[in-house]
Wavefront OBJ file of the C-alpha trace (Angstrom):
o trace
v 40.100 -72.650 158.878
v 39.589 -69.491 156.918
v 38.798 -69.471 153.213
v 41.151 -67.818 150.739
v 38.773 -64.875 150.413
v 38.442 -64.493 154.166
v 42.207 -64.399 154.509
v 42.525 -61.775 151.813
v 39.637 -59.520 152.819
v 39.911 -59.723 156.586
v 43.655 -59.792 157.145
v 44.380 -56.848 159.425
v 46.626 -54.092 158.097
v 47.910 -50.866 159.610
v 45.279 -48.099 159.509
v 47.610 -45.111 159.018
v 46.184 -44.293 155.568
v 42.597 -44.195 156.820
v 43.546 -42.130 159.873
v 45.365 -39.564 157.731
v 42.496 -39.490 155.264
v 40.083 -38.789 158.134
v 42.157 -35.804 159.224
v 42.340 -34.321 155.723
v 38.723 -35.149 154.956
v 37.523 -33.499 158.165
v 39.527 -30.357 157.428
v 38.233 -30.188 153.854
v 34.562 -30.597 154.752
v 34.988 -27.942 157.437
v 36.494 -25.627 154.802
v 33.595 -26.443 152.478
v 31.042 -25.432 155.112
v 32.768 -22.304 156.402
v 33.804 -21.326 152.865
v 30.210 -21.538 151.649
v 29.315 -18.906 154.227
v 32.352 -16.689 153.653
v 32.155 -16.743 149.849
v 28.424 -16.103 149.719
v 27.267 -19.484 148.419
v 24.758 -19.938 151.260
v 23.280 -16.514 150.556
v 23.112 -17.042 146.776
v 21.704 -20.560 146.910
v 19.351 -20.514 149.882
v 18.684 -17.008 151.182
v 18.175 -14.860 148.077
v 16.044 -17.170 145.836
v 12.299 -17.282 146.400
v 12.488 -21.061 146.014
v 15.087 -23.682 145.141
v 15.184 -26.340 142.458
v 15.390 -29.597 144.364
v 16.295 -32.923 142.856
v 13.061 -34.208 141.344
v 11.301 -36.329 143.952
v 12.557 -34.220 146.861
v 10.201 -31.277 146.453
v 9.215 -31.582 150.130
v 12.609 -30.148 151.119
v 12.664 -26.452 151.988
v 15.478 -24.125 153.103
v 15.510 -23.314 156.801
v 13.750 -19.981 157.440
v 15.487 -16.661 157.948
v 19.219 -16.962 158.532
v 19.105 -20.493 159.917
v 20.943 -21.866 156.877
v 23.983 -19.913 158.128
v 23.598 -21.616 161.488
v 23.363 -25.032 159.836
v 26.516 -24.469 157.801
v 28.338 -23.169 160.889
v 27.487 -26.333 162.809
v 28.519 -28.401 159.783
v 31.901 -26.646 159.842
v 32.328 -27.455 163.535
v 31.335 -31.081 162.825
v 34.016 -31.208 160.131
v 36.651 -30.098 162.634
v 35.418 -32.760 165.068
v 35.872 -35.357 162.324
v 39.386 -34.067 161.703
v 40.493 -34.458 165.345
v 38.390 -37.571 165.903
v 36.216 -36.204 168.694
v 32.712 -37.667 168.949
v 33.545 -38.829 165.445
v 30.494 -40.956 164.733
v 28.070 -38.277 165.859
v 29.911 -35.573 163.909
v 30.148 -37.479 160.634
v 26.520 -38.630 160.821
v 25.416 -35.034 161.347
v 27.537 -33.775 158.459
v 26.410 -36.595 156.145
v 22.711 -35.935 156.764
v 23.151 -32.158 156.560
v 25.140 -32.357 153.323
v 22.591 -34.732 151.782
v 19.887 -32.219 152.742
v 21.603 -29.201 151.151
v 22.688 -31.287 148.147
v 19.169 -32.523 147.391
v 17.638 -29.150 148.292
v 19.190 -27.294 145.367
v 20.879 -28.313 142.141
v 21.537 -24.923 140.562
v 25.209 -25.348 141.457
v 25.275 -29.094 140.882
v 28.474 -30.873 140.019
v 29.775 -34.394 140.477
v 32.074 -33.221 143.259
v 29.087 -32.493 145.501
v 27.697 -35.942 144.727
v 31.044 -37.566 145.503
v 31.230 -35.704 148.798
v 27.762 -36.916 149.764
v 28.732 -40.528 149.083
v 32.016 -40.204 150.991
v 30.251 -38.712 154.000
v 28.024 -41.751 154.314
v 30.888 -44.160 153.622
v 32.955 -42.575 156.397
v 30.175 -43.255 158.908
v 30.891 -46.959 158.664
v 34.701 -46.894 158.569
v 36.817 -47.138 161.764
v 38.622 -43.909 160.965
v 38.797 -42.665 164.555
v 40.280 -45.735 166.208
v 43.766 -44.219 166.261
v 45.341 -40.760 166.540
v 42.060 -39.289 167.702
v 40.597 -37.699 170.799
v 38.098 -40.559 170.996
v 40.926 -43.111 171.255
v 42.802 -40.972 173.772
v 39.750 -40.672 176.018
v 39.024 -44.406 175.873
v 42.120 -46.548 175.452
v 40.025 -49.698 175.026
v 38.609 -48.147 171.860
v 42.035 -47.741 170.281
v 43.029 -49.942 167.352
v 45.984 -49.516 165.061
v 44.635 -51.818 162.363
v 41.711 -52.373 160.027
v 40.556 -55.070 157.602
v 42.115 -55.144 154.139
v 38.661 -55.031 152.527
v 38.493 -51.332 153.399
v 41.463 -50.662 151.121
v 39.901 -52.784 148.377
v 36.557 -51.033 148.701
v 37.944 -47.486 148.602
v 40.292 -48.169 145.693
v 37.548 -49.881 143.671
v 35.215 -46.959 144.264
v 37.893 -44.449 143.211
v 38.610 -46.546 140.125
v 34.928 -46.478 139.091
v 34.811 -42.685 139.424
v 37.941 -42.103 137.355
v 37.095 -44.764 134.759
v 33.695 -43.277 133.983
v 35.180 -39.780 133.872
v 37.467 -41.064 131.107
v 34.822 -43.087 129.247
v 32.538 -40.037 129.093
v 35.257 -38.130 127.235
v 35.093 -40.506 124.271
v 32.753 -38.276 122.285
v 33.426 -36.110 119.196
v 33.862 -32.702 120.841
v 36.467 -33.988 123.253
v 38.306 -36.205 120.779
v 38.676 -33.482 118.138
v 39.820 -30.918 120.716
v 36.950 -28.491 120.086
v 35.643 -28.637 123.647
v 39.094 -28.061 125.132
v 39.482 -25.044 122.851
v 36.075 -23.674 123.813
v 36.620 -24.309 127.517
v 39.991 -22.575 127.569
v 38.565 -19.618 125.657
v 36.346 -18.927 128.665
v 39.349 -18.630 130.982
v 40.288 -15.174 129.657
v 43.619 -13.437 129.106
v 44.911 -14.348 132.559
v 45.545 -17.832 131.127
v 46.920 -16.819 127.738
v 49.151 -19.904 127.549
v 45.999 -22.032 127.407
v 44.784 -20.369 124.214
v 47.270 -22.193 121.931
v 46.415 -25.254 119.862
v 49.207 -27.277 121.475
v 47.737 -26.634 124.927
v 44.307 -27.779 123.740
v 45.824 -31.007 122.427
v 47.699 -31.491 125.703
v 44.503 -31.040 127.704
v 42.667 -33.424 125.372
v 45.083 -36.323 125.770
v 46.186 -35.687 129.342
v 42.602 -35.435 130.576
v 41.568 -38.563 128.702
v 44.440 -40.822 129.692
v 44.876 -39.472 133.208
v 41.356 -40.549 134.198
v 41.717 -43.852 132.359
v 45.111 -44.909 133.716
v 45.632 -43.156 137.035
v 44.411 -45.972 139.299
v 46.251 -48.799 137.462
v 49.426 -46.700 137.470
v 49.055 -46.014 141.192
v 48.577 -49.711 141.907
v 51.713 -50.747 140.013
v 54.838 -49.923 141.987
v 56.952 -49.191 138.889
v 54.610 -46.421 137.718
v 53.371 -45.163 141.101
v 55.580 -42.090 141.339
v 54.771 -41.107 137.751
v 51.100 -41.301 138.682
v 51.619 -39.319 141.885
v 53.410 -36.502 140.060
v 50.733 -36.508 137.350
v 48.015 -36.360 140.026
v 49.581 -33.395 141.750
v 49.947 -31.521 138.448
v 46.441 -32.425 137.235
v 44.566 -31.467 140.381
v 46.541 -28.314 141.165
v 46.025 -27.219 137.548
v 42.266 -27.733 137.948
v 42.268 -25.872 141.244
v 44.044 -22.830 139.802
v 42.349 -22.679 136.401
v 38.799 -23.732 137.268
v 38.616 -22.815 140.966
v 36.483 -25.810 141.925
v 36.778 -25.613 145.683
v 37.996 -28.497 147.819
v 37.665 -31.229 145.208
v 41.235 -31.204 143.812
v 42.606 -31.558 147.344
v 40.079 -34.258 148.210
v 41.176 -36.138 145.089
v 44.829 -35.776 146.116
v 44.031 -37.196 149.556
v 43.025 -40.469 147.856
v 46.719 -40.978 147.097
v 47.178 -42.024 150.735
v 45.596 -45.391 149.996
v 48.251 -46.198 147.393
v 51.313 -45.499 149.537
v 53.022 -48.132 151.649
v 51.689 -47.954 155.213
v 55.290 -48.134 156.455
v 56.188 -45.026 154.466
v 53.116 -43.119 155.640
v 53.756 -44.065 159.241
v 57.436 -43.231 159.154
v 57.060 -39.903 157.340
v 53.781 -38.554 158.704
v 52.606 -40.158 161.984
v 55.714 -41.655 163.488
v 54.347 -41.347 167.053
v 51.469 -43.674 166.201
v 52.016 -47.333 167.050
v 52.583 -49.356 163.883
v 50.697 -52.600 163.286
v 52.374 -55.464 161.426
v 50.868 -58.614 162.966
v 48.669 -59.416 159.924
v 46.061 -61.281 161.960
v 42.957 -62.609 160.243
v 39.849 -61.396 162.068
v 36.573 -62.295 160.392
v 33.776 -60.247 161.998
v 30.352 -61.646 162.803
v 28.922 -58.977 160.522
v 30.780 -60.371 157.506
v 27.562 -61.123 155.486
v 26.302 -57.581 156.071
v 29.663 -56.045 155.153
v 29.922 -58.045 151.937
v 26.305 -57.429 150.930
v 26.486 -53.666 151.516
v 29.867 -53.118 149.839
v 29.073 -55.272 146.793
v 25.608 -53.706 146.393
v 27.063 -50.212 146.619
v 29.816 -50.902 144.078
v 27.408 -52.569 141.635
v 25.091 -49.559 141.915
v 28.000 -47.200 141.259
v 28.919 -49.310 138.231
v 25.400 -49.417 136.765
v 24.125 -45.869 137.371
v 26.432 -44.206 134.814
v 25.272 -46.664 132.147
v 21.604 -45.731 132.290
v 21.803 -43.046 129.582
v 22.596 -45.796 127.041
v 19.055 -47.154 127.419
v 17.484 -43.695 127.099
v 16.719 -42.377 123.617
v 18.943 -39.718 122.019
v 22.276 -38.192 123.035
v 22.787 -37.492 126.744
v 24.939 -34.507 125.786
v 21.808 -32.912 124.352
v 18.981 -34.226 126.517
v 20.865 -34.359 129.878
v 18.831 -37.485 130.645
v 21.187 -39.708 132.618
v 23.849 -37.007 132.935
v 23.761 -36.623 136.708
v 25.211 -39.221 139.100
v 27.366 -40.515 136.248
v 30.816 -38.918 136.746
v 30.476 -36.910 133.529
v 32.942 -34.277 134.768
v 34.234 -31.157 132.954
v 32.649 -32.534 129.823
v 30.455 -29.929 128.184
v 29.165 -26.386 128.391
v 25.499 -25.457 127.962
v 23.920 -22.079 127.491
v 20.417 -21.255 126.395
v 17.902 -18.573 125.688
v 14.165 -18.589 125.283
v 10.766 -17.692 126.642
v 8.165 -19.333 128.833
v 4.514 -18.642 128.084
v 1.457 -19.164 130.264
v -2.023 -19.545 128.814
v -4.994 -18.762 131.031
v -7.412 -21.666 130.516
v -10.394 -19.455 131.300
v -9.904 -16.835 128.610
v -7.153 -18.338 126.416
v -4.899 -15.337 126.941
v -1.229 -16.085 126.238
v 1.397 -14.174 128.234
v 5.211 -14.325 128.282
v 6.834 -15.046 131.630
v 9.535 -12.712 132.928
v 11.748 -15.312 134.581
v 13.834 -12.687 136.381
v 10.795 -11.955 138.537
v 10.947 -15.477 139.932
v 14.539 -16.665 139.671
v 18.062 -15.674 140.622
v 20.601 -15.190 137.833
v 22.138 -18.596 138.545
v 18.728 -20.252 138.418
v 17.886 -18.454 135.182
v 20.952 -19.915 133.445
v 19.834 -23.443 134.317
v 16.157 -22.884 133.526
v 17.086 -21.688 130.047
v 19.326 -24.623 129.200
v 18.529 -27.815 131.174
v 15.399 -29.908 130.557
v 14.714 -30.940 134.161
v 14.892 -27.301 135.302
v 12.569 -26.304 132.460
v 10.035 -28.923 133.494
v 10.278 -28.019 137.186
v 9.830 -24.317 136.501
v 6.673 -25.094 134.531
v 5.302 -27.006 137.521
v 6.254 -24.127 139.809
v 4.449 -21.617 137.603
v 1.357 -23.789 137.723
v 1.527 -23.776 141.539
v 2.012 -19.995 141.704
v -0.964 -19.281 139.455
v -3.087 -21.879 141.268
v -2.568 -19.919 144.487
v -4.138 -16.961 142.667
v -7.090 -19.144 141.665
v -6.058 -19.482 138.027
v -5.639 -22.591 135.880
v -2.909 -22.294 133.287
v -0.949 -24.092 130.621
v 2.812 -23.565 130.380
v 4.860 -23.648 127.183
v 8.617 -23.263 126.790
v 10.352 -22.096 123.624
v 14.011 -22.703 124.499
v 17.057 -22.808 122.234
v 20.351 -24.180 123.547
v 24.006 -23.978 122.578
v 26.307 -26.917 123.377
v 30.046 -26.200 123.564
v 29.711 -22.860 121.808
v 27.690 -24.111 118.827
v 24.863 -22.015 117.357
v 21.673 -22.391 119.386
v 19.238 -25.128 118.373
v 15.671 -25.776 119.450
v 15.636 -27.797 122.677
v 11.947 -27.839 123.624
v 8.772 -28.398 121.654
v 6.984 -25.038 122.065
v 3.575 -26.631 121.383
v 3.633 -28.948 124.423
v 1.923 -27.940 127.663
v 4.554 -28.938 130.232
v 2.065 -28.985 133.107
v 0.584 -32.126 131.544
v 3.916 -33.924 131.240
v 5.289 -36.393 133.782
v 8.975 -36.668 134.648
v 10.881 -39.941 134.597
v 14.498 -40.519 135.613
v 14.838 -43.520 133.315
v 13.168 -42.690 130.016
v 13.185 -40.057 127.287
v 10.777 -37.123 127.293
v 9.199 -36.526 123.909
v 8.921 -32.739 124.397
v 12.728 -32.544 124.159
v 13.468 -32.035 120.478
v 15.731 -34.557 118.712
v 19.443 -33.880 118.820
v 21.131 -32.436 115.746
v 24.486 -31.642 117.342
v 26.669 -33.247 114.707
v 24.678 -32.563 111.538
v 27.069 -29.814 110.434
v 30.054 -32.139 110.811
v 28.352 -34.882 108.822
v 27.566 -32.399 106.039
v 31.190 -31.321 105.961
l 1 2 3 4 5 6 7 8 9 10 11 12 13 14 15 16 17 18 19 20 21 22 23 24 25 26 27 28 29 30 31 32 33 34 35 36 37 38 39 40 41 42 43 44 45 46 47 48 49 50 51 52 53 54 55 56 57 58 59 60 61 62 63 64 65 66 67 68 69 70 71 72 73 74 75 76 77 78 79 80 81 82 83 84 85 86 87 88 89 90 91 92 93 94 95 96 97 98 99 100 101 102 103 104 105 106 107 108 109 110 111 112 113 114 115 116 117 118 119 120 121 122 123 124 125 126 127 128 129 130 131 132 133 134 135 136 137 138 139 140 141 142 143 144 145 146 147 148 149 150 151 152 153 154 155 156 157 158 159 160 161 162 163 164 165 166 167 168 169 170 171 172 173 174 175 176 177 178 179 180 181 182 183 184 185 186 187 188 189 190 191 192 193 194 195 196 197 198 199 200 201 202 203 204 205 206 207 208 209 210 211 212 213 214 215 216 217 218 219 220 221 222 223 224 225 226 227 228 229 230 231 232 233 234 235 236 237 238 239 240 241 242 243 244 245 246 247 248 249 250 251 252 253 254 255 256 257 258 259 260 261 262 263 264 265 266 267 268 269 270 271 272 273 274 275 276 277 278 279 280 281 282 283 284 285 286 287 288 289 290 291 292 293 294 295 296 297 298 299 300 301 302 303 304 305 306 307 308 309 310 311 312 313 314 315 316 317 318 319 320 321 322 323 324 325 326 327 328 329 330 331 332 333 334 335 336 337 338 339 340 341 342 343 344 345 346 347 348 349 350 351 352 353 354 355 356 357 358 359 360 361 362 363 364 365 366 367 368 369 370 371 372 373 374 375 376 377 378 379 380 381 382 383 384 385 386 387 388 389 390 391 392 393 394 395 396 397 398 399 400 401 402 403 404 405 406 407 408 409 410 411 412 413 414 415 416 417 418 419 420 421 422 423 424 425 426 427 428 429 430 431 432 433 434 435 436 437 438 439 440 441 442 443 444
């Protein structure tokens, strides 16, 4: 006899949603790879810079020499198409997952949560039976074909999506979002081509729609009475983001998640009617059940806990950025900075300003003059460069930063030698000056 949980988790359901998601996902990751070549992202991020800013702890990663990064992205694009049609699926998705993790960890100058989400989805898709139907793999080997999957896959994907959206909403509960000032500032950067977005009513609409969409979208999709409202809202929300912010494949990837909320009968009838439909509802508990449960629960708990870590780190994450990444803090703030790095020759005590444009691309410069981890990494890089010339130096950074269009405030302590500082992912760094973001509001 099966337990209640076994019956719920391992009842077999039709796999049309997963099959369709595989097709869309494969097409989108192929577009991401080929588009990165065509739009110049590979050149800007890996070919032109003298070095890249890796995620801290992955400094051993280096771009492939010469033009080989173009070759890598080309093969990634082909692998994406193989995922789409389900040919040599496992090999293709493993290759893409490892390659994307490599390029993701190799540079963070163009970091956003969408890239992080894509990395996680790549690895998740390795373990899902997404090519068992409507694929070249299944056509070549009929014994491999299956028209069903375990219900736990639905539960896992929906829970993961819910975590992402929920934290995106929770992060918006901060003063600049709630008073509409960030929406106003963000829309002001869109220019005259989006004149309708420059009105106060549009800022208020963005404020509330953005907040409640992320908070309620998954519950509304799960409840049949509100599902179509949520679907229409999703289409509007993500197409709006695609047009206004031009954020690549992510809006369309987000829309593809809707497949897991539709009835499998509807999806089958409307989209893949030639596929055999499964309705037997057998209970098949695999021998790997303990491994499946351990891995899925561990992953979901990690996804739940990671975004909370900034609460145990001193000061405001909006200012320090400590705990900002890997936390689904999306479209939440704008940072810009300006300042100077100084090196002091330990032998003669001579202090010299650093011309960052001699070392960094324009995109890298924007991050190095506004984000603490980039500032720290650049100091370490300067120490390495001077060490190769046989010189021992100290590095100081005098950086002022503006958050959401505010006047610049001092971010770094200019008296601290950053070459002597260690970096930690889970604690505050004392050379980051205390936040004073809301002092002017409190005085008012």
